[in-house]
N, C-alpha and C positions, 0 to 999 in steps of 0.2 A: 763646441755646440753639439757635435754629433754624438759625443759622449754622453751628454746630458739627456739626448733623446734616446739613446739606446737603454739608459737606466730607467728612464720614464716608461718605456714599453716593457722593460721588465718588471716593474714595480705594477703596472697594471695587469700583466699577465698572472702575476702571482696571486693579486686580488680577485682576478676573474676566478680562479680555479678555487679559491677559499670560499666564495659566496654561493656555489652551486647548492641546491637543495635536494633533499630525497623525498619524494613523493610517499603517502602512505596509502594503501587499498584495504578497504574493509570489505569483508565478501560475507553475504547472508545466505544461509541455508534453511529454507522453511521447512515445516512440516507438510505431509502429503495432505492435500486437501480432503476433506470428510464430510462436507455438506455440500448439496448443488442446488442451484435454481436455474434450470435450463428448459427452454423452449425446444431447442435442437440440441441434443447432447453432444457437447465439444470438449468439455471438461471430465476428467476421470480422477479416480484415487491414486494415480500414478504420477500426477502432476502436483507441483507445487510452486511457490513463489522463491526464486533464487535471483540472487544478483550482487553486484558490487559498486562502490563509489570510491572515488580517488580524492584526497585533500593533500593539500601542499606540505602538512605537518601532522604527527598524531595529535588525537584528541586529547585535550588536558584532562588531567584528573579533577573529579568533583564537578562536572559540568553540570548544570540546571538549567531546563528548558532551552538549550542552545539551538539557535537556526544555523544550518550549514549551507555553503555553496561549494559543491564538489566541481573539482576541475573537469571530471568526467563521471559517466556513471552508465550502468546498463543492467536492467532487471527483467526477467522474463516470468510468466506465468505458467509456462511449458506449452503455451499456444501463442502468445505474441511477445514480442521483445520492444522495450521503451528504453532508449538512450538519450543521452544529452544532445544528439544530433537530430533526433526525430520527435521527442516528446513536446506537445503544444503546452504542457502544465507540468510543473515539477516542484515539489516542495519537501524540504528535508528540514523538519522541525521538531522541536520536543526533545532533543537529544541530551540524556543523562548519562554521566559515566560515574563509575565508582572510584575509591581512593587510588586505584592502579589505573585508571583510564579506560577499562572495559565498558562497553556499552552496556546499560541496563534498561533504558527506555528509549524509544524512537517513535518518529511518525515518519513514514515514506509514503508520498501519494504521487502517483504520475498517470498522465492521462494523454491520448491521442484520439480526437473525435470520440467514438464510443468505447474506446479501449481503456481499461482502468487497471491499474497494479497498484495495490497497497500492502505495505506491511506496517504494523503499528503495534507496540507495546506500551501504550500509554493511554488509550481509550478509559474513561472512566464510565463504569456502569452504575447507575444509581437505583438502589432499591431502597424500599422503606426503612432497612436497617443499617444504611450507609452506602458508601461508595467503595469500590475496590476496582484495581487495574485489571483489565483483560486484554489478552493478546489477539490480534486479528490479522490473517492475511486473507487478501481477496485477489482472483483474478476474473476480469468480467469482460466479456466482449458481445456486444448489444444486448440482449435480453438474457444472456446466459452466464452464469457465475460458478466458480469454484470457490469454496472457503474452507478454513480452518480457524476454529475459536479456542480461546484459552489455552493454547499450547504454542508458545512462541519457538520461533527457529533459534538459529545460533549464529553469532558473528565471530570471523575470525580475521586476525590482522597481519597483513605482510607490508613491511617497511622495505622499501626499495634499498638496495646497496647505497651507501653513501659515495657519490662520485667525487669526492674529495680524495686527491691522491693520498697516498700512504706517506709518512716522513721521509723514508728513504728516496722516494721518487721526487719529492720536494727538494731534498739535500742535492741530489744530482742535477735537477734543474737550474738551482741556485748556483751550483759550481759552474755549470756549462754558462750561465749569464756573466758570472764574475770573469770568467776566462774570454769572452768576447769584449767585456768591458776593457780589460787587459790589453788584449789586441789593439782595439780601437785606439787607446791611450797611447801606445806605443807607436802607433802610425802617425798620430796627431803631433806627438813630441819630433819624432823623426822629420817631419816635413817642417817644423819651425825653425 
């Protein structure tokens, strides 16, 4: 009876180590603000939208218009910072990736009261000759804003190191567990 419990614990321990996941963080660096609409100057051309979001696994290749639910996020416009713990409104929509999984289009909109942070490379501008994509980053607080148009920032990707143990560690764990099972079995036979 004891041996089977020990074996069951060993199997569950092994499965628990194999089922761990590695989060992926996407970091955005926007271009410096180049236009302003300000009653009281609070934004300058030294500020930009920057930030990151984390998802449970890397974004798939060839996504089209996907909505995301990040496990965490934090974006700033150089004046205010909105995160998954303080934003009242957060959307991560219209995500497109290329054949290698790199972000090519996105729409991130965050707000808290009258604070707004947006990075968007999906907005369609319609003119008499047709429509074309335009990039837009906005930082806004009350009636003040800093903006950059038609000049998208860049994304970088950082995958967390896989928490799954390397094969030699698993082998060592397995050998130790087999040894424990052997000792328990000998004790059980000796008592019989």
